[in-house]
N, C-alpha and C positions, 0 to 999 in steps of 0.2 A: 555500606554496600560492599560487594565482593570485588568490585573493579574488574569484572570479566572482560571489559573492553578497553582497559587502560592502554593509552597511546595508540588506539585505533582511530581511524577516520571513517565516519559513517555518514552516508547520504540518505536522506528520507524525502522522497518526493511527496507532495501533498502533505507537508509536515506542519501546517499552520493550524490544524484543528483535528478533532476526532482521533482516530487510530494513529494517524501520522504524528500528531503532537504528543500523544501519550508515549509513543515509541521513542521519539526524539528526546523527551524528558528522561525516560528510563535509561536510554543509551548514555546520555550526559552524566547521569548519576553513577553509571558504571564505568566512567572514565573516558568515554569517547569524545573526540572532537566532532561535532555534529554540524552538518550542512542541511538546511531544509529548503524546499522550494514551495511555491504557491503562486496563485495568480493575483492575489490582493495584497498590496504592500502594507496596508494597515493591519491586516490579520497576521502577516509575517512579523511585523514589528512587535505586536503583542505577544506572539509566540516566543520570540527571542527572550523577552523578559521572564517567561515561565521556564524556559529551557536552561538558561544560564550557561556556565562553563564556556564562555566565549563562543557560543554557537554563531553560525553565519547563516544568513538568509539570502537566497538568490531568487528574485522574481522571475517567473516564467511559466509558460504553458507547454506541457509535454506534447501537445498536438502540433506544436510549432518546432520543427527540427532545429531551426536557428537558435531557439531558446535553450534547447538541450545542449547544443554546442557551447553556448555561453556559460552554462552551468559547469561543464567540464573544464572550460578554460579557466574559470575562477578556481576550481579545485586544484588544477595543475599549478596555478600561480601561488595558492596559499599553502598547499600540502604536498604537492607533486602527485601522489596517488592515494587512493582510498582502499579500505579493507572491507567495507560493508555497504551494500546498496539495497535499500528497501524501496521497491517499486509500488507505491501506495496510491499515487494520484489517480483519481477516477471520478466519474459522474454516474448518477443514478437517475436515469430518464425512463419513466414508465408511461405507457398508454396502451389502450386496446389495439390489437392488430389492425382492424379496419381503418383506424385514424392515425396510425403511426407514420410520421412524415419522413421524407428523405433527409431533411435538416436534422431531425431528431436522431435518425440512424447514423448520420455522419458524425454527430457530436459524440455519441456513445462509442463508435468504433475508432474515431480519431484519437480519443483520449485513452480509453480503456485497453484497446488492442494495439493500434499503431503506436500510441505513446509508450506503452509498455515495451514493445519490441525494440523501438529505437532508443529508449532510455538505456536498455541493456547493451544493444549493439554499439552505441556511441561511447559507452562507459569503458569498453574493453581496453583501450590503450591507457586508461587512467585507473585501472584496478590492479592491485598487487596479485601475484600468483598466490593461490590459497584463499582468495577472498570469498565472502559469502554473499550471494544474491538472494533476496527474499521477495517473492511476488505475492501480491494480495489478490486472491480470487473471491469466490462467494459460494455458499452452499447451493445456490441455484445452478451451479455449473453442471450438476447431474440430476436436477429435479425440475419438473415443469410447473410454472406458476402463471396464471393469467397476467397479462400486461407486461411480462418480463422478457419477452422473446429476444430482443436485441441485447439487453443487458446481460441476460443469462448466457447468450452465445459469446459475448465478449469475454465473460469470465471463464467460460469453458476454454476459450482460446488461450487465455493466460495460463490455465492449468496445463494445457498442452505445451506451451512454450517452455515450461520448466523442464519437461522431459527432453525436448530437443536441445535446448541450451546446455543442459547438463552433459549430454552426449558429446557435444561439440567442444566443451571446455574441460574435458577430463585431463588433457595433457597439461593444463595450467593449474590443476587441482582447485579450480573454482567450483564451489558447490552452489547449485540453484535449487531452491525448495519453495514450496507454496504454503501460505496460510490461507485457510478457507473458513472465514467466519460466517455465522448466521447473522441475524439482526443485532446491531450494536448501537448503543446510546451515543449517537453522534449528531452533528448538525445536518446530516443527510436527510432527515425527516422534514426539516424546514424547506428543503429544496423541492419537495413534492407536495407541499400543502400551502395553504394561503395564510394560516394563522398559527400562533404558538399552540393554541388549544387543539387545533386539528393535528398538529405534529405530535403532540402528546397522546392523542387518541390513536393515531396510527402506530406509534411505538407500543402503546399498551396492547393493541390488538395483535401485533406481531409477537409480543411477549407471551400472550395467552396461547398463541399458536405453537410455541415451543413446549416440549415435554417438561422442561424445568420451570415453565410459567414465568419467564422473565427474558428481557433482552440482555445481551452481553455488555460488559463494561470495556471501554477502550483499553484500560490497564491490563485486562485479561489477555487481550490480543497482543499488547506490547510485551508481556512476559513470554509469549510464544516467540515473538520476534527476537527477543534477547537470546533465547535458547538456540535459535537457528543462526544467529549472528556470532555466537561464541563457539569455543572449541567443544562445548558439551555435546554438540550435534555433529561432530567430525565424521561420523560414519553414516550420515544421512544425506542423501543426494537424489534429486529428481522426485522427491516425495511430497506428500500433502499432509499438513496438520489440520484436522477438522475440529473447529471450535464453534459449534452451532446449536448448543443447548439440546442436542439430540434430535434435531429436525430430520436429518437424513437417516439416522440409525434406528429410531424408535417409532 
């Protein structure tokens, strides 16, 4: 590996599976000291064995601001400050508009929007000047799909945050950018189906919906995150990297 993140400290929220885990593994291979978060201790422990390079896991829920405080207290104790923050933790809750409940709405917005906002806000004292912040949005942030209203709105909010955060952090040379994936092969399909067979069917249908006729791989998104985390993207700020198999463009 090229060691593009050698001696860097990188935080990946939601780093125990899917895109977050693939990103944490790649960052570790590139020399970073990685801290991941997640809500399930067993998943975190398993992820650490895959990441290697003395990675650290901090159990917590980004919807709980006290958990975010605990994360940064740990980082300050172990490393003082961090150089990369990947705001990846999210939930995917779908339902038709007439039956979408307040509880479902609160879950989506508390994790995807409020969680993203305060993960960045509370990180600021613990980020080095010149750090890179990477937010994870979704291709539905600019496209309408049935059953996606709350989720799409939360991801549109994330895209907006990157612009505002970038403008506020210019004096510290902290870059904030967004990765906008389409459907990606992660355990998220399990969360919206009852069986493994149903999850595979949903993934296949989403793949057929893309112009490239497949869903993305977590490693493809991780490679984009590495670009944004490294000096390769030093002239990129407040921008969006679209990796959606052509859904929005074709």
